[in-house]
N, C-alpha and C positions, 0 to 999 in steps of 0.2 A: 657700641655705637660711637663714632667719632664725634669729636665736639663739632666740628663743622656740620656734619650731617645732622646732629641734633638740633643745631642751630637753624638749619634750613627747614627741617621739619616743623619746628616752634613757628617758623615765619609763616610756612604754608597754612598751617592750624590757625594763627592770628588770622591771616587773610581770608580763610573760609569763614570764621566766625563774623569777622567784619562784613564781608558781602552778605551773609545771610541776614544779619542786623540790619544792615541797609535795605535789603529788598523787604524786610518785614515792616521796617519804618515807612518806607515809600507805599507800602500795600495799605497799611493803616490810614497813612493822610490821604492818600487817593480815594480810598472807601469811603472815609469820613468826608471828604470834600464832594464827593459824589452825592451821598446821602444828604448833605445840606442843600446842596445845590437843587436836588430833585424836591425836597420838602418845603424849604423855604422860598426858593425862587423859581420853581416848577421849570427848571432847566437841568442841563447836566453836559457833561463831556461825552461826545458819541464814541470816542475810542476809550474810554475808561474801561468798558467791560472787557473787550479784550484783551487789554494791558492787564488789568487785575487778574484774567485767567492765566495770562504767562507768568506773571510774577508769584501766583500759587503754585505754578508747576515748577518753577526755579527754585523758590523756597522749600517746596517738598522735597525735591531731590538733592538739594544742598542740604537740608536738615538730616535726609537719610545717610548721606555721607557723612556728615559730622557724626551721628548717631553710630555709625560702623566704626569710625575712628576711636570714638570714646567708649567703644563695647557697650552702648545702651541701645542697640536694637532688639527688637522683639526676639525671645529665644525661650526654649523650653529646657528647664534644667532638672526635669525628672530622671533622666539617666544619669546624672551626676548623684541623685540619692541613693541608687542601687548599684551602681559600678564603682570598682576602685581600681588604681594602678593601671596596668596596660591596659584593660579594658575600657577604662575611661579616657585614657588617651585615644585608644582607637577610634571611639565613638565621637569625641571631640573633634578629630582630624577628620572624621567623614562627615560630620555636620558642618563644619566650617568649609570643606572643599565642596560638598554639595551647595552651600551657600554661593560660594564663589563661583561654582560652574552656572548656577541659576543666573546670576548677575551677568556673568559673560555672556551668556546667550540673549538676556535682555539688552546688553549693549549692541551684540550683533544685529538683533531684529530691531532695534530702534535707530541703529545706522541706517539700516534698509529703508526706515520710514523717512529720515533726514534726506537721504538719496533722491527717495522717489519725490518729495516736496521741492527738492532742488531742481531736479530734472524737469519736473511739472511747472516750475514757476509760481507754485501756490503762494497767494497773498497772504501777509501776515498783518501786521498792525503798525501806523506811522510810518509806512515805507519800509518796515524791517520784514524781509521775506519771510515766511513760516518756518523754512529750515534752520534759519540762524536761531529763531525763539525755541527750537525743539533740540538744538544741540545739547542741552543740558542732560538730555536723556542717555544718549550713548556716553558722553563724558561721565556722568553721574554713576551710571551702573558699572563704567569700566574701573572707575576708581574704587566703588565697592567691592568690585570682583578680586582686584588687586590687594585690598585691605584684608578681605576675608581669606585669600590666597596666603599671605604673609603670615596671618595669625594662625592658620592652621600649621603651618610648619614651625612656628616658635613654641617654646614651651608655654604652657598655660599659666596665666597669672593666677595669684594665690585665691581670688573669690571665685574663679572658675573650677578650679581643682577640688576646693573643698566646700560643700554645700552647707548654708547656714542650718545649725542645730536648732530644733524647739518643735512647736506645734507641728 
């Protein structure tokens, strides 16, 4: 990889990390404030619950994108325990390509949801239309599909090729 590409990827990764951190901090502060207001002052923000739902959606999808980026997503490694060489490479490619296809399908169908809500003028929260709040679905699934596809075409990392020995 070229140095400029590596720098840009590192910037993208830092941006993703910071956005996720910001989302989680806002979510914790807002939820804490809402709990305090309800329990101590018997009041609260009427808009907090829908905002928190949107923040959970965004942080979950961004967390999944980051997990895919860092190869920390849920996976099964039992094939790596039994297969070696070409069989392992084929199985790895098939699993990652399948994950890419599933994420691409989810991106496609979630884009349909976004379009439906956009055309229907579905209300969101705080004046933000629902379709804007849902944009993370096709974006997140699309990025995960791209990352799975790229990984399926690249050679396996060391920890993917050789399972840990032991119990």
